C-alpha positions in Angstrom: -170.2 -260.4 -86.8 -166.5 -259.8 -87.1 -166.2 -259.4 -83.3 -167.9 -262.8 -82.7 -165.5 -264.5 -85.2 -162.5 -262.8 -83.6 -163.6 -263.9 -80.2 -163.6 -267.5 -81.4 -160.1 -267.4 -82.8 -158.2 -268.6 -79.7 -159.9 -272.0 -79.6 -159.5 -272.5 -83.4 -155.9 -271.3 -83.1 -155.1 -273.8 -80.4 -156.7 -276.6 -82.4 -154.7 -275.6 -85.5 -151.5 -275.3 -83.4 -152.0 -278.9 -82.2 -152.4 -279.9 -85.8 -149.3 -278.0 -86.8 -147.4 -279.7 -83.9 -148.5 -283.2 -85.0 -147.4 -282.5 -88.6 -144.0 -281.3 -87.4 -143.6 -284.5 -85.3 -144.8 -286.7 -88.2 -142.2 -285.1 -90.5 -139.5 -285.7 -87.7 -138.7 -282.0 -87.5 -139.4 -282.0 -83.8 -139.9 -284.8 -81.2 -143.2 -285.5 -79.4 -141.5 -284.5 -76.1 -140.5 -281.1 -77.7 -144.1 -280.6 -78.9 -145.5 -281.3 -75.4 -143.1 -278.9 -73.8 -143.9 -276.2 -76.3 -147.7 -276.6 -75.9 -147.3 -276.3 -72.1 -145.4 -273.0 -72.6 -148.1 -271.9 -75.1 -150.8 -272.4 -72.5 -149.0 -270.3 -70.0 -148.1 -267.3 -72.1 -150.6 -267.5 -74.9 -148.0 -267.2 -77.7 -148.3 -268.9 -81.0 -146.9 -272.4 -81.1 -144.5 -271.4 -83.9 -143.2 -268.5 -81.8 -142.6 -270.8 -78.9 -140.7 -273.4 -81.0 -138.4 -270.6 -82.4 -137.8 -268.9 -79.0 -136.9 -272.3 -77.4 -134.5 -273.0 -80.3 -136.4 -276.2 -81.2 -136.7 -275.2 -84.8 -135.3 -272.3 -86.9 -137.6 -269.6 -88.2 -136.6 -270.3 -91.8 -137.3 -274.1 -91.4 -140.6 -273.5 -89.7 -141.9 -271.0 -92.3 -140.8 -273.2 -95.2 -142.7 -276.1 -93.6 -145.7 -274.0 -92.9 -145.9 -272.6 -96.4 -145.7 -276.1 -97.9 -148.4 -277.4 -95.6 -150.7 -274.4 -96.3 -150.1 -274.5 -100.1 -148.7 -270.9 -100.2 -145.4 -269.3 -101.0 -142.8 -268.3 -98.4 -141.1 -265.1 -99.6 -138.5 -262.6 -98.4 -140.0 -259.1 -98.1 -137.1 -257.5 -99.9 -138.1 -259.4 -103.0 -140.8 -256.8 -103.5 -138.8 -253.8 -102.3 -139.4 -250.9 -102.8 -143.2 -251.4 -102.4 -145.1 -248.8 -104.3 -147.1 -246.3 -102.3 -150.3 -247.3 -104.2 -149.9 -250.8 -102.8 -149.3 -249.6 -99.2 -152.3 -247.3 -99.5 -154.7 -250.3 -99.9 -154.2 -251.3 -96.3 -154.8 -249.0 -93.2 -151.8 -248.9 -90.8 -153.8 -250.0 -87.8 -154.8 -253.3 -89.6 -151.2 -253.8 -90.8 -149.8 -253.4 -87.2 -152.6 -255.3 -85.5 -152.3 -258.4 -87.7 -148.6 -258.0 -88.6 -149.1 -258.0 -92.3 -148.1 -255.8 -95.2 -149.4 -255.5 -98.8 -146.5 -256.1 -101.2 -147.9 -256.3 -104.8 -150.9 -255.7 -107.0 -151.3 -258.1 -109.9 -154.4 -257.3 -112.0 -157.3 -257.5 -109.5 -155.3 -259.4 -106.9 -153.6 -257.8 -103.8 -150.7 -259.8 -102.6 -150.3 -259.6 -98.8 -147.3 -260.8 -96.7 -148.4 -262.3 -93.4 -146.6 -264.0 -90.5 -149.6 -266.1 -89.5 -151.1 -268.2 -92.2 -153.9 -269.2 -89.8 -155.3 -265.7 -89.6 -157.4 -266.1 -92.7 -160.4 -264.0 -91.5 -158.5 -260.8 -91.9 -158.3 -261.5 -95.7 -162.0 -260.9 -96.0 -161.7 -257.6 -94.2 -158.9 -256.6 -96.5 -161.0 -257.6 -99.6 -163.8 -255.3 -98.3 -161.5 -252.4 -97.6 -159.3 -252.5 -100.7 -161.7 -253.8 -103.3 -159.2 -256.4 -104.5 -159.1 -260.1 -104.3 -156.5 -260.9 -101.6 -153.8 -263.6 -101.9 -151.5 -264.4 -99.0 -147.7 -265.1 -99.0 -145.9 -266.2 -95.8 -143.0 -264.0 -94.5 -140.9 -263.6 -91.3 -142.6 -261.7 -88.5 -139.5 -259.6 -88.0 -139.2 -258.7 -91.7 -142.9 -257.7 -91.7 -142.5 -255.5 -88.6 -139.5 -253.8 -90.2 -141.3 -253.2 -93.4 -144.3 -251.7 -91.6 -142.0 -249.2 -89.8 -140.3 -248.5 -93.2 -143.4 -247.8 -95.2 -145.9 -246.6 -92.6 -143.4 -244.7 -90.5 -141.6 -245.2 -87.1 -144.0 -245.8 -84.2 -141.4 -246.3 -81.5 -140.4 -243.4 -79.2 -137.7 -241.3 -80.7 -134.9 -242.2 -78.3 -135.5 -246.0 -78.1 -132.9 -246.9 -80.6 -130.4 -244.5 -79.1 -130.9 -245.7 -75.5 -130.5 -249.3 -76.8 -127.0 -248.4 -78.1 -125.5 -246.0 -75.6 -127.9 -245.8 -72.7 -128.9 -242.5 -71.0 -126.6 -240.1 -69.3 -126.4 -240.0 -65.5 -129.5 -237.8 -65.1 -131.5 -240.2 -67.2 -133.0 -237.4 -69.4 -130.5 -236.7 -72.1 -129.1 -239.3 -74.5 -125.3 -239.6 -74.2 -124.3 -238.3 -77.6 -122.4 -235.0 -77.9 -121.1 -232.8 -80.7 -117.5 -231.8 -80.2 -117.4 -228.2 -81.3 -114.2 -227.0 -83.1 -113.0 -223.4 -83.7 -114.5 -222.2 -86.9 -116.0 -219.1 -88.4 -119.8 -219.0 -87.7 -121.6 -219.3 -91.0 -125.1 -219.9 -89.5 -126.4 -216.5 -90.5 -127.3 -214.7 -87.3 -131.0 -215.2 -86.2 -131.7 -217.9 -88.7 -130.0 -220.4 -86.4 -133.2 -220.5 -84.4 -135.5 -221.4 -87.3 -136.6 -224.6 -85.7 -138.2 -222.8 -82.7 -138.0 -223.9 -79.1 -140.8 -226.4 -79.3 -139.5 -228.2 -82.4 -135.7 -228.2 -81.6 -135.6 -230.8 -78.9 -137.6 -233.5 -80.8 -135.5 -232.8 -83.9 -132.2 -233.2 -81.9 -133.5 -236.5 -80.5 -134.6 -237.6 -84.0 -131.2 -236.8 -85.5 -129.4 -238.6 -82.6 -131.5 -241.7 -83.3 -130.6 -241.7 -87.0 -126.9 -241.4 -86.2 -127.0 -243.9 -83.3 -128.8 -246.5 -85.4 -126.3 -246.1 -88.2 -123.4 -246.5 -85.8 -125.0 -249.6 -84.1 -125.5 -251.2 -87.6 -121.8 -250.5 -88.4 -122.9 -248.5 -91.5 -120.3 -246.7 -93.5 -122.7 -244.1 -94.9 -126.0 -242.5 -94.1 -128.3 -241.3 -97.0 -131.1 -238.9 -96.3 -133.1 -238.4 -99.5 -136.1 -236.2 -100.1 -138.9 -237.0 -102.6 -142.1 -235.2 -103.5 -144.2 -236.6 -100.7 -141.8 -238.7 -98.6 -138.4 -238.9 -97.0 -136.1 -241.9 -97.5 -133.3 -242.9 -95.1 -130.8 -245.6 -96.1 -127.7 -247.0 -94.5 -124.8 -248.5 -96.5 -124.0 -251.6 -94.5 -121.3 -254.0 -95.8 -121.3 -252.1 -99.1 -125.0 -252.3 -99.8 -127.7 -249.7 -99.2 -130.5 -250.8 -96.8 -133.7 -248.7 -96.3 -134.5 -247.6 -92.8 -137.6 -246.3 -91.0 -138.0 -242.6 -91.9 -140.0 -239.7 -90.4 -142.6 -237.8 -92.4 -141.4 -235.4 -95.2 -142.1 -232.3 -93.1 -139.2 -233.1 -90.9 -136.7 -232.7 -93.7 -135.8 -229.0 -93.3 -135.4 -229.4 -89.5 -133.2 -232.5 -89.9 -131.0 -230.7 -92.5 -130.7 -227.6 -90.4 -129.7 -229.6 -87.3 -127.0 -231.4 -89.2 -125.7 -228.2 -90.8 -125.5 -226.6 -87.3 -123.5 -229.7 -86.1 -121.2 -229.3 -89.1 -120.8 -225.5 -88.8 -122.4 -225.0 -92.2 -124.6 -222.1 -93.5 -128.1 -223.2 -92.7 -129.7 -220.4 -94.7 -127.9 -221.4 -97.9 -129.9 -224.1 -99.8 -128.9 -223.4 -103.4 -125.4 -224.8 -103.6 -123.6 -227.9 -102.3 -121.9 -227.8 -99.0 -119.3 -230.1 -97.3 -118.6 -230.2 -93.6 -117.4 -232.3 -90.7 -119.0 -233.5 -87.5 -117.2 -235.0 -84.5 -119.4 -236.9 -82.1 -118.7 -238.4 -78.7 -120.6 -241.4 -77.7 -119.6 -242.5 -74.2 -115.8 -242.6 -74.3 -115.7 -243.1 -78.1 -115.2 -240.3 -80.6 -116.6 -240.7 -84.1 -115.7 -238.5 -87.1 -118.3 -237.9 -89.8 -118.0 -236.2 -93.3 -121.2 -234.4 -94.3 -122.2 -233.6 -97.9 -125.3 -231.5 -98.7 -126.6 -231.5 -102.3 -129.6 -229.4 -103.4 -132.1 -231.5 -105.2 -135.5 -230.6 -106.7 -137.6 -231.8 -103.7 -135.1 -230.6 -101.1 -131.6 -231.0 -99.9 -130.1 -234.5 -100.0 -127.5 -235.4 -97.3 -124.9 -238.1 -97.3 -122.7 -238.7 -94.2 -119.6 -240.9 -94.2 -119.0 -242.4 -90.8 -115.3 -242.7 -89.8 -115.0 -244.8 -86.7 -111.3 -245.1 -85.8 -112.0 -247.6 -83.1 -113.3 -250.0 -85.8 -110.1 -249.6 -87.9 -107.9 -252.7 -87.8 -104.3 -252.0 -88.7 -102.9 -255.5 -88.4 -101.7 -257.2 -91.6 -103.8 -260.4 -90.9 -107.0 -258.4 -91.1 -106.3 -257.5 -94.7 -107.1 -261.0 -95.8 -104.2 -261.4 -98.3 -103.4 -264.8 -99.7 -100.0 -266.3 -98.5 -98.4 -265.7 -101.9 -99.6 -262.2 -102.1 -98.6 -261.5 -98.4 -95.0 -262.6 -99.2 -94.8 -260.1 -102.1 -96.4 -257.4 -100.0 -94.0 -257.7 -97.1 -91.0 -257.8 -99.5 -92.0 -254.6 -101.3 -93.0 -252.7 -98.1 -89.5 -253.3 -96.8 -87.9 -251.7 -99.8 -86.2 -248.3 -99.0 -87.5 -246.6 -102.1 -90.1 -247.0 -104.9 -93.8 -246.6 -105.4 -96.6 -248.9 -104.1 -100.0 -248.3 -105.5 -103.4 -249.4 -104.2 -106.3 -249.4 -106.7 -110.0 -249.9 -106.7 -113.3 -248.0 -106.7 -114.5 -245.8 -103.8 -115.3 -247.8 -100.7 -113.1 -250.8 -101.6 -110.9 -250.6 -98.6 -107.9 -248.7 -100.1 -107.5 -246.5 -97.0 -107.4 -249.4 -94.7 -104.7 -251.1 -96.7 -102.6 -247.9 -96.8 -103.0 -247.2 -93.0 -102.1 -250.9 -92.3 -99.0 -250.5 -94.4 -98.1 -247.2 -92.6 -98.6 -249.0 -89.3 -96.0 -251.5 -90.3 -93.5 -248.8 -91.2 -94.4 -246.5 -88.2 -91.3 -246.9 -86.0 -89.2 -244.5 -84.1 -86.5 -244.4 -86.7 -88.8 -243.5 -89.6 -90.3 -240.1 -90.7 -93.7 -240.6 -92.3 -95.5 -237.7 -94.1 -99.0 -238.0 -95.6 -101.2 -235.7 -97.6 -104.9 -236.7 -97.6 -108.2 -235.4 -98.7 -109.7 -235.8 -96.2 -107.5 -237.1 -93.3 -109.8 -240.0 -92.5 -108.0 -241.3 -89.3 -105.3 -239.7 -87.3 -102.4 -242.0 -86.4 -99.9 -241.3 -83.6 -96.4 -240.9 -84.9 -97.4 -240.0 -88.5 -97.3 -236.4 -89.8 -100.7 -236.0 -91.6 -101.6 -233.0 -93.8 -105.1 -232.2 -95.0 -105.2 -231.1 -98.7 -107.0 -227.8 -99.2 -107.2 -226.9 -102.9 -109.2 -223.6 -102.2 -106.1 -222.1 -100.5 -103.6 -223.7 -102.9 -102.6 -226.8 -100.8 -102.9 -229.5 -103.5 -101.4 -233.0 -103.5 -98.6 -231.8 -105.7 -97.9 -228.7 -103.6 -97.8 -230.8 -100.4 -95.4 -233.3 -102.0 -93.0 -230.6 -103.0 -93.0 -229.4 -99.4 -92.5 -232.9 -98.1 -89.3 -233.3 -100.0 -87.8 -230.6 -97.8 -89.0 -232.3 -94.6 -86.5 -235.1 -94.6 -89.1 -237.9 -95.1 -88.5 -241.6 -95.3 -92.0 -242.6 -96.3 -94.5 -240.4 -98.1 -98.2 -241.2 -98.7 -100.3 -239.2 -101.1 -104.1 -239.8 -101.0 -104.4 -240.2 -104.8 -102.4 -239.6 -108.0 -104.9 -237.7 -110.0 -102.8 -235.9 -112.6 -99.5 -235.8 -114.4 -98.0 -233.3 -112.0 -98.7 -235.3 -108.9 -97.5 -238.5 -110.6 -94.2 -237.0 -111.7 -93.4 -235.6 -108.2 -94.3 -238.9 -106.7 -92.0 -240.7 -109.1 -89.2 -238.2 -108.5 -89.6 -238.8 -104.7 -89.3 -242.5 -105.3 -86.2 -242.2 -107.5 -84.5 -240.0 -104.9 -84.7 -242.5 -102.1 -88.2 -242.4 -100.6 -90.9 -245.0 -100.3 -94.1 -243.6 -101.8 -97.6 -245.0 -101.2 -100.6 -243.8 -103.1 -103.9 -244.8 -104.8 -105.4 -244.9 -108.3 -109.0 -245.4 -109.5 -108.5 -248.4 -111.8 -110.3 -251.8 -112.0 -107.2 -254.0 -111.9 -103.6 -254.1 -110.9 -102.2 -254.2 -114.5 -104.7 -251.3 -115.3 -102.8 -249.0 -112.9 -99.7 -249.3 -115.1 -101.5 -248.2 -118.2 -103.4 -245.5 -116.3 -100.1 -243.8 -115.4 -99.2 -244.0 -119.1 -102.4 -242.1 -120.1 -101.2 -239.3 -117.8 -98.3 -238.8 -120.3 -95.7 -240.2 -117.8 -92.8 -241.8 -119.7 -92.8 -245.6 -119.5 -89.1 -245.7 -118.3 -90.0 -243.5 -115.3 -92.9 -245.9 -114.4 -90.9 -249.1 -114.8 -87.9 -247.7 -112.8 -90.0 -246.5 -109.8 -92.9 -248.9 -109.5 -92.6 -251.7 -106.9 -96.0 -253.2 -106.6 -99.7 -252.6 -107.4 -102.5 -254.0 -105.3 -106.0 -254.0 -106.7 -108.8 -254.8 -104.2 -112.5 -255.1 -103.5 -114.5 -255.9 -100.4 -116.7 -259.0 -100.3 -119.5 -259.6 -97.8 -118.9 -262.5 -95.4 -121.5 -265.1 -94.7 -123.1 -264.7 -91.3 -121.6 -267.3 -88.9 -124.9 -267.5 -87.0 -127.0 -268.7 -89.8 -124.5 -270.3 -92.2 -125.6 -273.5 -94.0 -123.9 -275.7 -96.6 -125.0 -277.2 -99.9 -123.4 -279.0 -102.9 -123.1 -277.9 -106.6 -121.4 -279.4 -109.6 -118.0 -278.2 -110.7 -119.4 -277.6 -114.1 -121.7 -274.9 -112.7 -118.5 -272.8 -112.1 -117.4 -273.2 -115.7 -120.7 -271.6 -117.0 -119.5 -268.3 -115.4 -115.9 -268.6 -116.7 -114.6 -269.5 -113.2 -111.4 -271.5 -113.3 -111.9 -275.2 -112.7 -108.3 -275.3 -111.6 -109.3 -273.7 -108.3 -111.6 -276.6 -107.6 -109.7 -279.5 -109.2 -109.7 -281.7 -106.1 -113.5 -281.6 -105.7 -114.3 -284.8 -107.6 -117.2 -283.3 -109.5 -118.9 -281.7 -106.5 -118.2 -278.6 -104.5 -119.5 -277.8 -101.0 -120.5 -274.1 -100.8 -122.0 -272.0 -98.0 -124.8 -269.5 -97.7 -126.6 -267.6 -95.0 -130.2 -268.4 -94.3 -130.8 -264.9 -92.8 -131.3 -264.2 -89.1 -131.6 -261.3 -86.6 -127.8 -261.1 -86.3 -127.4 -260.2 -89.9 -130.7 -258.3 -90.4 -131.9 -261.3 -92.5 -129.4 -260.6 -95.3 -127.3 -263.7 -94.8 -124.1 -261.6 -94.5 -122.3 -260.0 -91.6 -119.0 -258.0 -92.1 -116.7 -257.8 -95.1 -113.3 -259.1 -96.1 -110.8 -257.9 -98.7 -109.8 -259.7 -101.9 -106.5 -258.6 -103.5 -104.8 -258.8 -106.9 -101.1 -258.2 -106.2 -98.9 -257.4 -109.2 -95.2 -257.4 -108.4 -93.1 -255.3 -110.8 -90.3 -257.8 -111.4 -87.9 -257.8 -114.3 -90.3 -259.4 -116.9 -93.1 -257.1 -116.0 -90.7 -254.1 -115.8 -89.6 -254.9 -119.4 -93.2 -255.0 -120.5 -93.9 -251.6 -118.9 -90.8 -250.1 -120.5 -92.1 -251.3 -123.9 -95.4 -249.6 -123.3 -97.3 -253.0 -123.3 -101.1 -253.0 -123.1 -103.0 -254.0 -119.9 -104.0 -257.4 -121.3 -100.4 -258.4 -122.1 -99.2 -257.4 -118.7 -102.0 -259.4 -117.1 -101.3 -262.5 -119.2 -97.6 -262.6 -118.2 -98.4 -261.9 -114.6 -100.9 -264.8 -114.4 -98.3 -267.1 -115.9 -96.0 -266.0 -113.2 -98.5 -266.9 -110.5 -100.5 -263.8 -109.9 -104.0 -264.4 -108.5 -106.7 -262.2 -110.1 -109.5 -260.7 -108.1 -111.8 -263.4 -109.3 -109.3 -266.1 -108.4 -109.1 -264.9 -104.8 -112.9 -264.4 -104.6 -113.4 -268.0 -105.9 -111.1 -269.3 -103.2 -113.1 -267.5 -100.6 -116.3 -269.1 -102.0 -114.7 -272.6 -101.9 -113.7 -272.0 -98.3 -117.2 -271.1 -97.2 -116.3 -267.4 -96.4 -118.6 -265.8 -99.0 -121.2 -266.9 -101.5 -121.1 -267.6 -105.2 -123.6 -264.7 -105.8 -121.5 -262.2 -103.8 -118.5 -263.2 -105.8 -120.3 -262.5 -109.1 -121.8 -259.2 -107.7 -118.3 -257.9 -106.9 -116.1 -259.3 -109.6 -118.4 -260.2 -112.4 -117.2 -262.8 -114.9 -114.0 -262.8 -117.0 
């Protein structure tokens, strides 16, 4: 019976397609001529009308799905609304049905199974699902691409292992081996003799390919980190893209040990040691481009968890314009950077772009007449013309020890990766007071907070006030995807509810035009693509210097700085929202409310 019904679908589908087309014309979303052209294409290639309309750029996917959902009386949802989908939900639907009909179960409510589908006309499959699962089945509409991605994520990757890799870098000349190479460095072999071959000859080649695919996908997606996480019965892979973790297709759990061993071999780590954390480094060559990776292995209950930080020097922009400083802040920045001595601090959480700001500052100062020395942990990017030292606490080379050595190296500019303790702080201040420009970082939430943080290290206020030039606090905001950006209006009073200064929107006459991303293939349907910095720049001028000398609290320093014109992180984020660079929601995610 099912076969007969399936055989009759094409004619029914064509009839319904014509009805859909008529509705789109009646609602003036497309013209009659566009409908005729689309139906002609549909007859030739057998595609769904909606697919043709989207491919021919007659209507956007978001607009079509919203319209379809309304006409069919169902909801149009984003798949990530239900993420992560529990395994008990996924198990209700066989993989072959999910892939054949491009659908995925997303939720169970009582006796009802919610299924996301790309084709609301394919109603007969709902009866099949009811018989298979034992649940009543309710449909929600979703993007075809989102459903396909979710199927790969929750059922496993079906594509050939080197498809993603070849898509990024192609094949090497012989056409057999993907063009990704590990650059071996001189290091003691810790692999433990014969245990290096634990994968076996038959398993090693597929695992190498699989690891290459994971790395290549992450590089293509411009991810900053790769997370490989083991669970009791599954393996999860996530990429941090634009500061947010996104789940990726993952192989079965039994691949874990092979993947971990392969990565340990690449990083020259001990593959037989699974009881303690290990840190390593991998250098890859993709085409003519070299990419550095930091590998961290942590033993967890279900297996070893791996996090890799991707350091792509070719993606590092060292021009001042790319920092995104406001004009007032840029003027203060340029003035302080040109000072012959003093301390400049950059603050913010991990992953907030502090290194980029420091390297950009060093690039401004990196001239033939200047001797620049840096101590970093790790050295993230090597820069021609700068003397960079890797801290190595295990052999006694600490930040403080390196700084002492630098003072005998006739430096003009010194950068220390982070001021972590009183000893490092005092040596940095001493260097600044003896005629050197010192750059460093602190982990504080605001620029005024950096001043009080130094005070908690038992560093005397008069030393801080006499050496500090400027503090830059920063965060990274996701930028709205230019390909799917759309505009909408809100009341100014909506801002006030979240404590956002009305003064920043005072010329908007009660209405503000904001932007958001609909979501498209270019941004992986997130609505965002890329990030931009926001900066809170505190200049240590005489009034602020006096407050520091008096051991004033963070709140008082902030109050006076704002009166002098300092833009807070939230002020700058609000300006970027008003300019249509980022969204209201992203601003609240990153800065919160004051």
